[in-house]
N, C-alpha and C positions, 0 to 999 in steps of 0.2 A: 794366654790371655781367658779369663773365665768369662767375660761379659762382651759384647760387643759393644763399639764404638767409632761412630762414624764421625767423630771429633775430638782429635786429643788436643789439649790445651796447658798449658803453663804459663803462666806470664811474660809475657814476650815471643811465644812460640807458639804456632799454629800449623796442626796437620789435621788434614782433611783425607777422610778415605774413600779413592774414587769410584763412585756406584758405578759408571759405566763400565769398568772392567769384573765385576761381579757375576755370575758367583765362582769365575774363573782363576781370578786373582785378587789378590789381597795387596792393594796398594795404596800408601798415603802419599799426599802431596803438601808440601812445604808450603803454606800462604803466607806471605813475610809483609805482601803490598795489597793494598786495596784492587789495585789494577788484576792484581792475582786471582783475589777472591770475586771479581766482578766474571773474571773470564769461567772461574770454578763454578758459579752460581748459572753464568749464560748457557754454558755447554752443558747442564744437568750433571756435572759430576758429585754434586751435593745438591741434594733434594730433598722434598718434603718442609712446609712453611715451617716451623720452629727451628729447623738445621740452617734454613736458606738465612732467617734473620739472624742467627748465633753467630756462622761464618762470616755475616758482614759486618757485623757489631766489633766482633774479634779481631779482623785484619787490621780493622782502624786502629784498636787497642795495642796490637801489638806495631803497629806505625809509631804511636805515640808513646810508647814504652822505651823504644829506640830513637826516641827525637827528630822520628825524619821530618816533620812538620818546619823545624828549623827557626819556627818565629821566637821573638823577645819581648813582644808587647800580647797583653790578653786579647785585644780585641782581635789581633794578628791570628793567635792562637783559636779562638771562635769563628772567626773566617773559616781555617783552615777545615777546623772540624765540620761544619756547616757544608762546606765544598764538596768534601770526601761522602756525607752521607746519602746530600744529593745526588752522586755520580753513581754509590751503591744502589740509590732506590731504583736507577734505570736498567738493574738487573734483572729484575723483576717488576714492574712497574703496580701490578695487580695486586701483590700480594700481602695480605692486611699484615702478618706477623711483622715481616719486614715494616711495613709503615710505622705501624706503633710503634717498634725498637726504636725507629731513627727521630719519631716524634717524642720518646721518651731521651734519648740520650740528647739531643739539642738542647730541650728545657731544663736537662741536669748540669749540663754545660755551661749553659745562659745563667741559672740560679748561681752556681759556683763564682763565676765572672764577676756576675753583681754583688753575691756578699764579700768578695776579696777586697779588703781596704788598704791592704799591705804595700805600701808606694816602690817597693821592689818587686820590677815589673817581670824578672828573672823567675822568683818565688811563686808569683801569683799564675805565671803560665804552668809551672810546675803544677801548683793546686789544681787546674782546670784541667790537664792531662790526669792526673790520678784520679780526680773524679770521674771523668768518664772510663776511664779502666776501670776503677771498678761498678759503674753503671754495667759495663758492658758483661764484667764477669759474674753479677748478679743475674743478669738475664739468663745464662748459661745454666746458674744456682738454681733459681727459680722453676725453671722450666723443666729440671730432673726431678724435684719437690713435686710438682706441679705432675707429673705422671707417674709417679709412685702414688701419688693420693688417689689420681682415677683408676688406677690399676686396684687399689685396695676396693674404693667404694663400690667398682664395676664389679669384683668378685663376688662381695659381699650380698649383692644385688639378685647376682644369680645365683648364688646358694640358698636366698629366702625364697626363690620359687622352687626350691626343688622337693619332693613329698618323701617323709621317710619312707623306711622297707621294714616291715613288722614279721617278715617270712625269714628263716634261718639262711644264711649266706653261706654256699660250699666253698670249701676251702679253694678248690679250683679257681673260685671266681671272684675271691676276695680282693686282688687287685682293681678289682672294677668299682670298688665302692670305698666310702671314708665312713669313716664315725666321727661326729661332733654332739656336741649341745644343740638343742634347736633353737632358731633365730630365735630372738626378743624373749630369751630365758636366763635364768641366774640359777644355779646349783641342780638344776632338773639334770634327768640321768641322758646322758650320752644317747643318740639315734644314728642311725646307719642309712646312708642315702645312697642312690646310686651316681658314680662320676658321669659327670655333663659331657658333652660334645658341642662346640661351636664353628662358626664359618665366616672367615673374615675374609675382606676385601681389599684390594691395592694392598699398600705397604706404610704400614702407623706406626712401624715399631723404633727401635735404636736408629737406623738407619735414618729416619724421618725426624729425629727429635735430639735432643743431647743424652737419649738413653732412655731405655724401659719403654717409651711408645705412648701411646694413648689407647687404642685398641687392641692391637697388640698385647701392650702395656698390662691391660687385662687379661689377655689370656697368660701372660707368664704368671702373675698374682696366682691367675685359678692354678695354674703347673706347680708353682710354688707352694702352695696352701692344701696341694695332692685333691684339689676336686676337678681335674681334667681328666678326661678321656683322650680324647683325640681333637685336634685342630686342624680343619679344613681349611684350605686357601683356595682361593680361583687366582686363575692363572693373570686375570686384567685385562686382555685386550684394550688397546692396540698396543700400548708400550711395554705389555708384561711386567709389571711392578710384582703383582703377584709372584708368579715362577721364579723371576730373576730375583727378586729383595726379600720378600717374606719369607718365600722355601727356604731361602740360605738362612735366613736369622733362623726360625725354627729348626733346622738341621743341626744350624751352630750350636744351641742352647740344649741339644738333644730332647725338644718336647715334641710328644709323639705328634705326627701329622701327615695328613694326605692333601697331597693337590688335584685341584681339577680343575678343567676347564670351563671360564664363564655358562657354558651352556647346560652342565651335568647338573647347577644344583637343585633344579625342579624334580628328575631322577634321585637325586640324594635322598632329597626329604619325604619324596614318597617313598623311596625301599628301603631306608638304614634309619632314620627319625627311631622308632623303637629300639632297633637293637642296638643303636651307639647313644642313644639318649639325648638327640640335639635338641638344646634347649634354647640356642639363640644366636643369630646373626648378629655380628660385632663390627659397625664400622668406623670409621674417622668422620671428619667434617674439616671441610674448607670452609665453610660460614653456615652458621646456622641463626636463620631469621629472628625478628621477636616473637612471629609466632609457632613455632618451633619448626618451619619446614628446613630443611637442611640440603645444601648443597654439599658434592664429594662426588668421587671418580665418578665416570661413566656407567653403567651398569647398577649403580646400587641402589636405584629406582625400584630396578626388575626385581632383585633381592629381595627389595620391602614387599613387594607385591605376593612375591612365593612363599615368603615366612608368613604374610598373614594368611595365606589359603592354606597351610600346613598346621596354624597354630602354634608358632614358633615365634620367640619373642625377636624384638628387633630394637637394637640398644645404640645409641648414638654415642661416642666417648670425643667428647670434646672440653680443652679448657675453655674458663671462660672468655677469654680473648677471644675465642672464635664466636663468640654470642654477639652479632649484630641487631642491636638495639634501635638502631638508626632505619632499618631495613625491616619493614612490618611483616612482607611475606615473601616466599619465596619467588613469586611472579614479577618480583622487582631485581632478582639477579640474574644479570646477563652473563651466558655461556660464551666463552672462546671455541670456535670451530677451529681445529688442527688439520695441519697437511695432508694430505690426502696419501700419500707415499708411508704415511704409519701404518695404513692398514695392507697397500699394496707389495709393500718391501719390510724384509726384514734382515736385520745383523746379529751374526752369532761365530763364535768360535768354531773352527774347521774341527769335525771327527774325523778321525782315520778311518780309512773305507778298510782297512786289515785287522788291525790291533782295536777299534771303537774306543780310541783315546781321545782326548779332547787338546787340541794345540791351542794354547792360549797364545802363540805366537803368532797366528795364524787366522784372522777374523774375515769374513767373507759377508757381502750384503746383496741379496738375493729374491727377484721377483718373486711372489707367491700368488699374484691374480693377474689379470690382465691389465696393462698399464695404461688402457687409453678408457677403463670402465670409470663413471663418475662416483665420486666417496662423499660421503656426508660420515662428516667424524668429529663429534661434539667432544669436548676433553670433560666435560662435567653433566650430573644432571641434577634435578632437586625432588626430593622426597618428601612429598606431602606428610603435612603433622600426623594425618591420622593414621598413616602405615607406622607411626614411631611409639614404642612403648615407652622408654625411656632415655634419656638425654644425662651421660654421666660427666659428671664436672669435679675437679680437684676440691671444689665446696661441697659436693654430694649429689644426691640424684635428683634429678626434677623428671617425675613418673608424668604419663598423660592422664588428665582428670575424665572423669565419667561425660562431660561433655567432649571430651575429644581435644584439650586445649594445653598448652603449655605456660605458665607462669613466672618468670625469671624476675620477678620483684623480691621476692623474699632471698631470692640465691645473691643478688647483686642489687641493696636498696638504694646504694648513691649515686649508681651508675644510672639505674632505673628513672632517679629526682632529676639528675642531669638532664639524660638522653631522651627520656619518653614523656617524662611529664615538663621538663624545662625545652624541649622541643617541640610539645603541643601548643604552649604559649609563645614559643618562637613563630609556628604553624601561623595562630591566630594573628598576631602583629603582621605577618606579610601577605594574610589574605585583607586584613584592615588596609595595610600599602597598596597592596594591588587594587581595592575597590576606589581609590584615590588617584589611583593612573600613575603609581610611583611603582618603579622599577626595582626589585630587591634580588641582588645575585644569590644564587643557590649556593649554599654551602658544603665545601668539598663530601662531607657524609652524606647530603640529601641526594646525590648523584646516583647512577646504576652503579652497580659495581660487577665488575668483567674478570669471571674465574678464569685461571690458565693452568695448564697442565704443570705439576709442581710436586 
């Protein structure tokens, strides 16, 4: 295996890597039904917003490829698809990528049914199944394409922040540098730059997506382009996605990397910024509000404050699907509080007392704190836009303006017209209706969004 895959798919067959067994075991589960996908998502054997949506979509595609719906009338096929998608939505009801995928696939199936004029109902059912399957497969394909683009744009953004070295480089130190043409030039002589180091938080790589990843995808691209010195990753308490998953991915692909505890970031920046040329903190995003405020794994906000103090770029890697234009600011994003036992207990494979080897067949859960202590365990936090330097998407970068603002209008003009300018008109109508004593129900998108650990 040359690259890490959390999801393996060929038409009619889906395999999902059991992430609860990482980093000690590498086991794929066969997922052939929506019920198996639901359990896979609910138990967190698969996690990461894009991966959750992909597994749900493809599980139903597998069912339809094997005609498990058993329908002979096109309206029954649509009912089957919609009921299964509604069921899958319950596996992670607040996951925006899953919700978006379900809406897309419902529409595609319904459009196919509406446009099917054949009197042969069996043929019409087959057309709807194929339409759904192709739609689910495109979600998988588009996610990988998106991640590769984010990786490329992010790597080039960080390269442009580097200053050329004009003093001779000793042969012994040559591996710490790279040579390339200056950014924005054509035909100019190559210049020498120091390789850069970055810090990332949580897991945003192949295990959370269809492949490559978002924030970790930028790190992969930096490494591939020979720009990377070291990737530092936090352990990401309390669920340890950094130490369990990101560290595993970095080692798996032989990317120079170092694991630190969450509380070591400040010391790392203070003591090793110059030595390692630590240039950026790169994180993913579960939701980016219209003004640029970003909700992400708990601990992200702290890293942004530390990066600001130490003059280190803070970069968010997010597909445009994670940019929520309906939500004006991070103040409208409601954060889920998780169970206290995530802080007071921990599970892991047993280490042999004599030989120090990990026994993957023997797992124990142990207490690491007084079990009566009160616990506050929010799953996410919101990083204010003022602390973010750039948001990297598959369509390019959006940098914070001199006024401290982000503008996504140029990046997504159609969505901006529909969701911002259109919603402004809708709000004016609602206000007018309200002034007349009329009750207008709020849309699903206008409610607060609940973030949960994914």
